[in-house]
N, C-alpha and C positions, 0 to 999 in steps of 0.2 A: 373676102372677109379684112379686107384691112385693117391700122385703127388710125385712129386721129389727132394730135396732139387736145388731151380737152372734149373728146367729142363723145367720152364715154364716163359713168359717173364711178364704174367699179373696175378693176383691173380686169388686162385679159384673161380668160379662161375658159380650154378647155375639156371634152370627161367623153371616159368609153367603159362598154359594156359588155365582156365579150366575153362567150360561151365554148367550146367545143360538140356543147349538146347540142346545139342549136348551128352551128356555124363551122360544119368539118375543119375548116382552113385555119382557122380560130388560131393555131398555138402557131403556125408558118409563119400567120401576118404579124403576131406581135412576136415573135423574134427578131422577123426585117423591120419593122418597125423603131426595135432594139438599138438595132446592129451597131449601129453608129456608136454607143456608149457602152453597149455588154453584150457580149456573145454567151450565148442561151445554151446551158445544157443540164439533165438531168432532171428533166423533168418525168414526171412515171409514165407510163405506156408512149413516152416519145410524141407524146402533148396529142396523141391520135382520142381520147378519155376521157374522161378526169380536168380538162384543164379549160383555168376562167382565171380574168384579167377585168380588176375592175379601177379604174385613175382617176379624179380631180385634177389638172395643175391651172395655178393661176402666176401667171408674168405678174411679181413686184420689182419697176423698173428694169434695173439690168439683171435680175436673179430672177430667181421664181420655186414654187414648193410643189409638191404634190402626195398625196394621200391614194399610198397605189395599195389593191389586194390582192394576192396571188398567190399562185400553187409554190410548194416547195422548188425551191429549183436554184441551179449554182450558175455568179453570173462574175463571167472575166471579163478584166477591166486589158489588151494588150495592149502591142504597139500599135498593133494594127488599128486598133477603134482609135488612143490617143490622137493618131495621124488623121485618121477619118473625121473624127469627128468636131475637128475644129474652133475648141475652147478651151477655153485656161480658168475653172474654175473647179473651187470647192464645193463637198458637198459636207453635210452637216442631214447625218441619216440617223432615227430613231424608227427600230425595227421590235415589234411588239412579242417577235421570237425570236429564240435563240440566233445568232447567227455567227458561226468558224468560217478559218481561213488564211487568209493570209496578205499582207498590205507591203508588198518588194522589203517581200524579207522579215517585216515583222508579225507575230505569231497575232488572231485574230481568234476570242473562244467570250463574244459577247451576248449576255443572259439578255433575254425579253427586256427592253427599260431602256438600254443604255446605248447613249448618247456619244455617235460613230460623230469621227473628221474622216473623209480621202480629199486625200488631192487625184484630182482627175485628169491631172501629168502626167503621175503615175501607176503605175503597174496594179492589178489587186484578182483574187482570186474567192469571190463567198459562197458559201455553204447555207442557206437558210432552211428551216425546217415549214416555212412557209413564208410568205408576202403580207406582212401587215406591218406598214413601213410611209413611214412618214418621212420627204428628199427634199430636206433647202439646198438649193443651187446657186452658188455666190459665188459674182467671179473675183479673184485673187486682190486684181485693184483695189475692191471696197472693202477690204480685211481689215483687221486693223493690223498697227505695224507688229504687235506685241506677238500673233499665234504663228507667223510664219516658223519663227525661230522658236516653235517650242517640239518639231519636226513634226506635225499635228497630220501626218496619212499617219495613220491607223490609231492615233488618238482616240483615245474614252472617258468618258464619267461613266465611271462607275453605274447601273440601274440602279443599287438603291443609297443612292449618293445624296444630298441635298439640292444640288445642283443636276442629277441628269432630271429630278422627279419636276425643279422645276422648268428649264428650260425643255422639257415634256410639254405638262403644260400647257405654256408658251405657244411652242408651234402645234400646239392639236387649238386652242384656242382661234391661234396666227388662220389655222385648216377651217375650222367652224365660222370664223368674220372678214373670210377672206372678200369672199364677195359683196363686202356692206361698203369698205376702202376707197379711199383715196387715195391714188399712189404713190404721192408723200407720207399719206399713212403706213401704208402695206411698207415702202422700204424702210421708214423705220421702225416698225417688229420687226421686218430682217433683221438690220444691222443690231436692234436688242436685242436680239438671241444672242448674240456675240457678251452686251456687256453683260447679259447675264453670267454666260460662261466664264467671264475673267475671270468674276466674283472668286470665283473656283479654282478656277488654272492659277493661281497666284498675282492675279495680278488686276492692276487697278487702275483706269481712265480718267476723263472726266464725259461726265453722262450728261448730250445733248437735249433739251425738254422734249422733242421726242420722242425718245429714246426711251425718259421715264415717263412717261405719261404710256408705251407700249407695256412696258413691263408693270405697272400698276396696271395697266389695263386686265392687264393674265392677271392679276395678281386677286385680280374683283372677281370674277369674273371664275376663275376655278376656287375663289370663297364659295360663292353662292350658289354652284352646282353642290359640296359640302354644307354647307347649310341647309339645304333642300331635300338632304335624309335627316336632317336633324332637328328641323323646329317643330315640330309633335314632341318633342321629349325635355321640351322645357328650358331652361337656362342653356347657352352656347357656349362654351368654354373655348376663347380667345386664343389664350396658351396652344391650345389641340388645335386646331385650324391653323396656328402659326408653325406647328411643328410640323403638322399631314402638308403644307403642302412646299415648306421644306425652307422659312423666313423666318425671317424675326418677328417678336413682337413691334416692334419697332416702325420697321419694312410697311410691317400688314395696317398700319395704323394710319401712314405715312398712304399707303394705296387708299384709303379713302376719307383722305381729310377733301376732298372736290363733294361728297359727296354728300356730307355730315358725319363720318366716325363710323363704325364698324358697326356697333349697335346702334344707331338708328336706319340703318340700310337694313341689320336683320330687322329690326320694328317694322319698319315700310312690305318687307318681302314675307311677312307673317296677316298682314292687314292685308296687300294684295292679295294672295291666296284664300284670304279667307275671302276675300271677293268675290273671287272667281269662284270658289267652291257654293257660294251660294248662289252666282249668275244662271250655274249653269246645274242646279239641283234639281233631281227630278220631286214632282210630289208636295206638298207640302215638307216647308223647312223644319229640319232636326230642330231643339233645343237650342239658342244660342252659348248655355255653357257646353254645351258638345261639339261645336264646328271652333270654342275659345278654346279646349283642350286641345282638341285637334291639330292645331297653329300652336299652340304651347303658349299659350295666354295662362298666367296663374290662377284668373279666376274671371268669372262673368264679368265683374263690373269693369275691371282693369279693358277686357277688351274692347266691351261696348267706349270706352271714355278714348281708345286711343285711335278705335274705328271710327267718331265721332266727329272728334281733331283731321281726320285723316279727308274724310271726304265730305264733311259737311252735314251728314245726315246717321239715322243709324240701320244698323244693319239690318234690318224690315226693311228699307225704302230700296234693295239694292234690285232692280231692271230685274227679271227672270228671263231666261229667252232659254231656245234650245238652239245651239248653231248646226248647218246641216254642212254635211262633207261640201270638200271644197279642192277641186282639181289643183295637182303643183304646176305651181307654176319653175318657169326659169331661173335659173343666178339672174342676178343682174346681168349688166357688163359679156357677157358669154358668147364665146368666139364658134362655139360650135359641141354636138351632142354629138360624137361620132358610132356605127355599130361597127368600125374594127379600132386595133389600138389606134397610136396615135405621138408614141414619140418623136415621131421627122418634125408634127410641131411645133413642139416645146425646146426640140434641137434651132428649128428657124425661130425662132425668142432669142435666142442667150447668141449663136451665130453674129449677127449683124450689132448687139447692143453690146461684146463682151467689149469690148476695145475703147467704150466709149468715156 
């Protein structure tokens, strides 16, 4: 199960899902696998019932990113864990529930969505209402030079701040698309996290083209998600989109420069959704005016003209079919899917690479 340079199209990954409902020793296995990172306590009923843990992790060069979900618990990282782990990494954490605790003397009270920075070479104790957490682990040697001087252990970006919203969006997107990225793209996306953060922590440095594209990719991805829920409501206010993402309108426009602009991308999205709705529709096709309205076009005439310009034929010419159910396929580059907690696999990724 080892990897060879250039042998994979995507990053190595590992996933697991376990529950005390079908595995009596689930919590003990979880606690043992995470022992080099944290001591786990405060799980209801000692984990004998009602315990669950689901995680997917990807290796990104010398770092990793994981999305984990689990029950309320207390995680303590003390001298024993620091010594045993053998890693010198910084953790960027976004939990979707409240976390309270102590980071080596700095009090922590982080609302859901707060961006938290942790130095894994220093002790910490955190109690979370539940785990729905993205955790980016980055070796200290890969950090931008300004960050260590900020007293980063326990440093936070408040959940409601534009910076936290954008970092949150970026890391969620990275988790969503990680399996399709090359290692270089994954590393650039990891580095772009700090490019975003530094803008909101009073720093400014040069941005590499790969980092800029990683940031722009995030903006585009999150923009289109927001647009999808507004397409049927007519014209879309780009100023409101920019505000919801926590970016300026100029940043939004720059992110879409290579795709023909924001409005052109919105138009393509409307037409693509119209095409799919026609293709997948059961029974007689609704009036074109109805389809046009559903996708936010101002009139049937505008819709038909734009559709023909895009696809080369009128909407009635879309071939109709009914999709059959398909079995889900594994993520590309998957190292393994485990029926036990596998934090030690992630640690194995990090230990030999932390000095690179």
